[in-house]
N, C-alpha and C positions, 0 to 999 in steps of 0.2 A: 503495499501499499504505501500512497505517498502520505506525506502531510507536510503543510507551510506550520514553521514556526515562525510565529510572532514575537521579537521583542519588542513591549510595550513604550510607548513613549516616557520619560520622566522630567522636572524644570528644566532639570541640567541637560535633559539631549536636546530638549524645547528651547531651550535658553543659546544654543549653540556649540557650547562644553566638548571639546573635543577629553579621550578619552584617554590616559597613562601611560605611557609607554608601558608600562607594568601591565595595564589591561590589556593594551592592544598586544602585547607579548603570550599573556595568557591565552586570550580569545585565539592569538594565529596558531598557539598550539593546538588549544579542544578542533579549533578547523584540521590542521590537521590529520586528529584519530578520526574526524569524520571522514575525512576523504579518504581517509589506508583503510577504514570501517566498511567502505562500499557504501556509505550512509547517504553522502552531501551529494546533491547533483543541483545546487546555486547556492547562493548565501550573498549579500548584501546589505549595506549598511543606511540609511535615509539620510536626506537632509531634514534642519527641522518647518516644520509645516510652514513657518512662516516665509520658505522658496518655495509652496505648492502652489495648486488650487486646487478648487470641488468643480464640478459640476453639477449641475441639477438636474435632472430631467422629469417633465411635468409634461405626458402628451407631446406634441412636437415642437414645445418650446426647450433650449437650455438656456441656463442661469451658470455665469461661471464668476465664483468667488474666490479674491483671493484670499489667501494664508497671511496672517498663523489664525488657527482653530482653537476657539476656548478651552474643550475638554481633555487635559493631558492622556486622562486612563481612557481615552477611546481611541488614541492615538498609537500610529507604529513607527519604530523609531530604525528598526531592522526586520531582517528574513532569512530564513535558509528555506530550501525547501530538501526534504530527505523522502529516500525512498528508504520505510523501514518494513518488517513483517505483523508490528501489528501497533496499535498506538500503546502501548505495556511498552515495547522494546523506544518507541520515540521519550515517555514518560522517563526510563530508565536514562535515558542519552542526554536531555534535560538537564535532569536533578546533578550529571556532572557538569553540565557550565558552570564556569565561572560566573558570576553576577555579571554579563553586562554592564553595567551601568553604576554610576559613584555613590549613587544610593538607593534606600529597597528595589526592586524591581519588577517586574512582572515579566513572565511567556506564557505566550498562550499556545499551543498546540489544537490543529485541526485539519481533518483528513481531505485532501483534494476529491472532487467526482472524478468519477470510472465511467467510460462510456457504458457498463453495463449498470451503472448504476439508474442510466434516464430510461430501462426498457423500452418500453411499444415507443416513446418519443423518440427513439436516435433510428432511425430508418435506415435501413442498410446504404443510403445514397448519401445520407449523413455521416456514417459511418465510415464511406470511404473518400468522402471529404475533411475527415477528420485524420485516416491516416495518410492523406495525402499531404495536409498543411501540416502534419508534424513533422514527415517524411522530410520535408522541403525547409525546417526549421531545424532539425539536427544537421543538412548539406551547410549549415553558416555557422 
């Protein structure tokens, strides 16, 4: 199963405070362990929400709102994409992770939808399209 592991934002990450060299070293070591174990598919940190935008969809209307965004606890400061055998395995890995922030922080783990999760709404044509798109992405 694939999961997205989201590092939730904190006041310091939203303020643009950069991690210490020690934290970067610890996270680099953890990322290396993930790669060596065949778990990590991708991972990145995100700039504060002050550098982002939100697009609100309402019917055919689109409204763009510039950051920053108020609720820090609802924001994501970084993510990993992992391939694991189970949610329990993902939890084990997160428990081994150094605290990714300079203060108390949270990490959220969410499973990704797989094609079979969509059941009958995923027609054969849509499956083939998805396969073609994934193949093109992997080529790049």
